[in-house]
N, C-alpha and C positions, 0 to 999 in steps of 0.2 A: 876310410870308410870301403867294409871288403867286398870287392867285381867278386861274383861268383859264375864262373865256367863250367857247363855242361861236359862230359864224358866225352867221349865218340859213341855212334850208334855205332855200330856193325850190321846191324839191321837192315840200316835206312842207308848208311854210308855217308850220312853229311857233319860227321862230329865235327869235320873243319871249318862248315859256316857256324853252326850251333854252340862251337866252344869261343866265336868270336860276340855272342851275345850275352847283352850285359842284364843280370837278373836286378829284382830289386833288394839292396840290402840288409842281412839280417837284422831282427830283433836284437838290440842287445842287449844281455845279458844281465839281469837282476841283479846278479854278483856285484857286475861293475859296477851298476851303479850304488850298489849297498856301497861301494867301497869312498864316495865322496860323502853319503849319507854320516856312515861309520866316523870319517874323518874330524868333518864337523862340528860333531857331536861332540867328540875327545876335545879337539882345542874349546870347548865351549863352560866343560868339565873346566880345563884349567883358567876362566878367564873367569868364570863365576865366581872361585877361590879370590881371583887375585880382584876380580870387585869389588870384592867383603871384604877384603883383608888390610889392603894400601890406607882404610880410611879408619880400622880398627888401630892399624901398627899403629899410626900416626898420634891419634890419639891417647895412646898407651905410650909415648915420647913427650909428652904435653906438648903437643906441636898444637897451634889453633885449628879448627875447620878451616879457615880459609886458602889455607894450603891444599888441604884435602880438595876443598873447589877450585882448587889451584891450577891442580896437579888434574881435572876432571874434564878442563877448557882445554889445556893442553893431546888429553884424548879427540877433543871433536877438530879441535887443530888439524892431527894428524889425518884424520878421517879423512877432513876433507882435501888435502891431498892423497887421498887413494884413490878416492873419487876421478881427480882429473888425472891422474897417472898411472892408473892401470890399464888402461888399452895402448898405449905402449908398452910395456912389461913385457904384456903379453904378448904382441906385435913379435915382439925382440927373439923370445925363449919363448913360448909357447903356453899352455895352461898347464900341460904337470910341472913343467921346472918352476913356474910363476907360484906355484903351491909350495915348491919346495922353499923356495927362498924366502917369502912372505911366512912361514912353519919357523923360520933361522931366523926373523927378524923378531918374530914372538918369543923365540927363546931367549936372542940378546937382550932382548925388554925386560923379559922374569931374570934372569942374571942380573941384571944390573937393580932392582931392585934390590935381591939377594943382596948385595953386595953392604949394604946399610942400609941404618934412616938417613938418606937426605935430601932432602927436600927439593931443590932444584935436578938433583942429577935424574928421582922421579917422574917428573914432568917432563923431561927429555926422551926418560923409558916408555914413560906410556904413551908420548904423541907417537914413537918407535909404533907401538901396539896398536894405536887407532890407525895409523896408515896399514901396517899389516892386518888386522880384521877386517875394516873394510874393504881393504883389493881383494882375501881371500873370497868373501864371501861373493864378490861379484866375480870375480876367477869359477866361484863353485858354481853358482848360479846359470854363467854364463852356458860352460859345460855343461851342466845336464839337460840345458834347455836344448842346446845340441843334439846332448842322447837319448831324450826320449820324445819316443812318440806324443803325436796330437792329443790323441785322444787319453794318455793316461799325464800329461802333461798337470792339471792342475794339483791333480792327488800326490804327485812326486813332491812338488815345492810345497804341499801344505803337511807332506810328511819330513820334510829339508824343516823347516819355520818350526813344525813343534818341535821336533828333534831337538832342535839346538835350543829350544826354549830348554825344556827339562834336563838339557846338560846345564844348563845355567845353575838352570834354579839346586842341582846335585853339587854343581861347584862349591857350589854358598852354603849350604849345611857342611862340606867338610874345611870350613874356618871352625866350628864346635871342636873340631878331633886334630890339631894342630899347635907349636907353640908360638905364638906372635911373638916371644922374644927370641924368637932364631931364625932362619932362612928356610923352615920346614916347607911355608905357602909356597913362597917363590922357587923352589924346587920339589913340589909336586905339581905346579901348573910346569914347569919345565918338562919334567915326565910325561903328562896329558899329551905337551903337545907335540913331543918326540916320536908318540904314539900315534900321531895322527899320521905324521909323516908316511907310513907305514903301511897302510891301506891303499892308500893314493900311490906307493913307490910301485905296492907291486900289482893296479890293477892295468888288465887286458882294457881298460876303457878307451875309445878310440878319440882320439885327438882332433877337436875341433877344428877348422881354416878359420886364418890369423881375423882379428877384429877390422871393421872399417871404424874410423875415426864419427866422432857424434859430436852434436850441435848443441850445444845448450843459448837457450831463447827461453829464456822465463815470458818475455811479451806475449811469441805465440802460442808458450803455454796454459797461460794467460784466458788468454782470448778465448783457446779451446774450452777449459776448467778452472773458472777463479774456483769454485766450490775445492776444485782436486790440489792445486795447485796450494794455496792457503790448508789445505786439509794437514798436507807434506810439512809446511811452515812450523802450523802448529803443534804439528805430533812429533817433529823432532827436537823443539823442545822442550817440547810436553815429559818426553818416553829418558833423556838425558837429566831435565830435574827431579821427577819422580825416583827411580830405577839410581839414577847416581848420585840422588845428594841424600836418600832414605838411611844409609848404614852409614853418613856424614850428621846426621841428627841424631839417628838413633845413639849412636856414638856419644853423640855432643849431651843430650838427655841421662846418658848412666846405664844403658842397658849395658848386660855385659857379653862378651867376645860371646856364649852359646846362646844370646837373642837375638842378635843381631844376624846370626848364621840360619836361626831359625828364620824370622822376616823376610831375607833373603830367598828360603827355600821356601815359602810361603806363595811369595809375590807372584811368580811363572804361574800359578795355579790360575786367577784369573783370566788371561791369556784364553784360558783351555776354554775356563769357564763361559766366556762371554764370549768371545769370536763366533764361537759356532749359532748358539740363539741368535746374535745379529745377525750374521751372514746369511742366514736361513729367512727369516724375517723382510732383510733388503733384498734378495732376489724375488720378493714378490710384492713390494712395493719401491715407491722415489728412496732411493737409498738417503736420500736426504731427509729426509724424514729419523729417521734411524739413527742417522751421524746428529743430526737436531737431539735427540734422545741419550744417545752414548756423553755429548760435551755437556751436557745437565749435570747428567750421571759423575762427572768428571768431578764437575764446581763440585756437586752436591756432597758426594766424596770428601774432597779440599778441605771442606768445611767443617765436616765429621774429622777430618787429621788435624786440624788448628784446637777444634771446640776439645777434644781430647787426647789432646796430645799430653803424652810422659803418660797415659793411663797405663792397664794391667795391661802385658804383651796380649795376650788373647784377642783382649777389643783392638787392641793397633795392626794385629795383623790381620784381623775379618778388615777393617779401612783400610789396606793400605793391598789386601787383594781384591778389591772391588776397581779404588782408586787405581793401579797398573792395569787391567783386566780391561775397563772400559777404556782408558786411552791410548792400549795396544790397538782398542776394537778403530778406533780413529783412522789408521796409522791402511789397514787393511778396506774399508769403507771408503775411504775418499779415490784409494789406490782402483779398487773399483768404479766408482765412480766415473772420474777422469778418464779411465780405458771404456766406459761406455761411450763417451761424446768425442772418441775421437774417428777419425776415419782414417783413413790406410796410410793417408802422406803423413799424417800429424806424427804417427806413432811412433816412429823416431825420435823426432822433436820433442814432445811430448814426456818419455820415456828418462830421457837425459835430464831435460831440467828438474822434473819433478824427484830425480836424486841430488842434482845439485839443492835443489830449496831446500830437501833434508838435514843435509850437511850441513847450510849457512844455518841451518834454526840450530844445529847441533851445535855449531861452537857460539851461538850469540848469546841466547838465550844461557846453557851454564855460564857463560861469561859473567854475565850482566850478575846472576843471582849469585856468584861469589862476589863480587862487588856490598852485595846488599847484603850477606852474610857477615860481610867486616863488621859494615855501619849498622846492623840492626839483627844480625842473630843467625843461627843455620834456621830458623822458623820462617825466615825468611823465604824460601824455594816454595811453601805450602801456598803463598799468597801470589805472589807468583805462578802456577801452576793453575791458581784457580783464575783470576783474569784472564790468562790464555783460553783457559777453556768458556770461559762466559765473550768472551770477546769473536770466538770461531763458530760460538751459538748463533748468537746477533748475526755473524753473516751470514749462514748459512738461513737463517729465518728470510734475511733480506732478501738473499738469494732466491728462497722459494714464491715469494710475490715474485719476483722479475721474468722469469722463464717457465715453464713447463716442463715435466719432465718425459726422460728418453722411456720413450713404448714400454712396459715392460717386457713383450715379447725380442725388442732389439739387447737385450742386455744380457749382458757376461755371467760365468755364474764364479757367486764368488767365493776364495781363495783363502784360508786365514795364514795371516801374516805375523812376523813382530818386525816392531816398530826400535826394537834394541836391533837391526842390521840397516843394507839397504834396501828403498826398494827393487826390484827385478830389473835386471839391467839388459834383457836377454837381447831384445829387441833396442836398450840401445847402443848396441855393438852388434848389427845384425846388419846385412846389407837388406838393399830394400828388395829384391825378388823375395828372399829369407823371411824379410818384413809381413809380406801378401799373404806369403803361404802361412804363415802362423793365424794373422786375422783371421785367414779362412777359415780354417779349420781347429783352433786351440783353442782351448779352453783362457778365455782373458786372466791374465793376473792380476 
């Protein structure tokens, strides 16, 4: 934090006393904030490419789809470790060094994938990636939340998530321009990850104070917001099933490398198309009604995905854009609903517990999907996603009948987020005073 001192005043002779006055710190320069946003967007490009490359390369090499599912499950397992271990890492070395360490781990992960098509090695490599990318999100979000003022926090975080989603889509599109028989894709991923270190390395963004520990208490979080916690449990699995198994299934169905790249490039558009209108409506009514509508659309899109499975690419793209966009919307809506119902003293436990619920679901559900893929084929993920959406929809309807909504004037402002990233964690690693200050003036995440 910058401390400003006044120059001596020759007219009043009060320079000595005025020099000891502490003025409010100046606003963080926009370019410093942009350094974190640009770094994460560059990482997203490489990550989107690798996400698309792995199932296509495995399919081209003749490996069964269960290997791709197992690799996805390994990624999710690494994500759980990232959620649990990021706090100690940041407390030890700080945000900037943590960011560079984690970026280096992603480089190592991509290098291992580029060493050759060795599925067991890839499981370990993607678990390392899962740890690093989850931790990177936690570091970046907590860094940004410390740097930006309350008045613009919601907008900055919205730009953060949207830019990452766009980066994922652009990275997926790059699959159509690389030779999957070589290590081109991992090399490109390494280049983008290495480039991402430069903006942060050259940034003058102030280092936040060392974060304090956070307590995970699912029981307490459930008492605060059953719909919010259930939403994280639902969407953690939904996101990994839809975004993770879509390229696996498309490859198994015989779609070409370019077609898979086009599908994965288009899917993030659904996030941008659906979250804004859903959020606008949810700010003006009970968010649970919007959650019911979103989960119903997820179920209907899943049914359409099964009905038109293997159809023309344009039909599949249209269905998956709706499917992906509506499922991602559940993430943002459930998070906003939970924050609406939390008191000041509950926010730390709620934020960390929601993060853990999202991570746990993102590990368990893909593992189930991989098992079902081995038994019944890659189309199994479609039916798992449908069942999750229907179950959550029914649960929200039941909760609507049990208790009243939070008055609209007492709710916060919706902010779009991506379900392919951890929930906001600024409060999960904030001290009590900071958490209360954010609640008093910040836009709820």
